N, C-alpha and C positions, 0 to 999 in steps of 0.2 A: 504494500500500500504506500502510495506516495503522499508526501505532506503537501498541504495547500501552499500556494505561493505566499511569500511574506507580504504583509499589508503595511503600508506606510501610515503610522498612527496620525500624523498631522493631516494628511489628506482625508483619512477616514473621519477624523474629528470635524474637519471643515464641511464635508458632505453631510454628516449627521446633523450638525447644527443647522445648516441651510434647509435640509429636508424637514426637520422638526419645526422650525419657524414657519416654513411655508405651509405645512400641514395644519399647524395650530391656527394660522391665519385663514385657513379655508382655501388656500390656493391649490394645494394638492387634491386631486379628485374633485375639483370644482364642477366638472361636467357630469358628475354622478351625484345625485341627490341622496338624501337619507333613505334608508331602507326601513320600513315598518317592522318592528319586532313584536311578536305576540306577547301578550301579558301572561305571566305564569298562571297555571290552572289554580283557581281559588280553592278548590277542594283538595288537590294533592300537593299544591305548592311547588310542583316541578318547575325548575327554572327554564328559561328560554335561551336559545343560542343567540348571542350578539353578533358573531361573525360565523361565516361558513365558507370554507375554501379547501383547496387541496392540502394534504398533509395534516399534521397534528398541530392544533393551536393550543397553547398553554402558557403558564407562567406570566400571567397578566398583571400589569400595574395600572391602576385606575386613579385618576385625580379629578377633583372638583375645584376648578380655579376659584380663588377668593373673589375675583371681580365679577364672575358670572355664575351664580349658583345653579343655573339651569344647564350649564355645559358640563360634559364629562369627557375626559380624554383617556384613552386606553392604549397602552403600548403592550404588545404581546409577542411571543415567540412562535414562529411557525416552522416546524420541521418538515423537510421533504423526505423523499424515499430513501435517501442515503443518510438520514439522521443528522444532516447539517442544517442549521437554522439561520433564519434572518429575523429581524425585528420589524414589526408592522405597527401602524398607527391607525386608529379610528377615533371618531369623536361623535358626540351627541350634543345637540343644541336644545333639547327639550327634556332634560333630566333622565335620559336613558330610554325613552320610549322609541326613538328612531335613531339609527346609527348610520353614518356615512360608510361607503365602501372603503375597506381598509386600503391603506397606501403603504408600499414597501418603504420603510424608513432607512434600514441599513441591512444590506445583504451582500456579503462578500464570501470568499472562500475561507474566511477566518472563523466561521461558525459562531455568530453572535447569539448570546443566550442571557437569560435571567435579567430582564430589564427592571429598573427601579426609577420611578419618576416622581420628582418633588417640585414644589413651587418655591423658588428662591426669592421672589419679589413680585411686584406688579408686572404681569406679562413676561415674567422671567422664570424659566424652568430649567432644571438639571435632569439629565438622563444618565444613569449609570448602567453598565452592562458588562458581562463577562465575554471575553473573546479569546480564541486560541492564538491570536496574533502574538508571537513572542512567548508562547508557553502558557496560555490561559492567564490573562491579566484582566484586572478591572479597568474599564475605560470610563471617562466622564466627558460629557458634552453639555 
């Protein structure tokens, strides 16, 4: 088995910040509107799927921005057939009733995993994730 090519952290950081800011501003996926999400069954309480796509979606980080209590931002990991993952972003503008089509936020051969999203200030967010670039290190954007 061959190793994935090395990833230049500065370039990965720059692309991640740009993609995160664009997605949060609604630029990414702007031509795809929110998708209605069914309400959980009131009798069973079974949850509904927020996203649906190829591979396995898991390890989600959800944030409610302080400036907009109706908005939700979710960053999650999606694994493909080879168990390598990328980070995807979706958002809701109505408290989680409808979600925009997920946008690939970061997907390289470095196998990005385990996102954590926090609000650092007004319209300022920090994303941390684990990547195999350089031997599984934590990255921050």
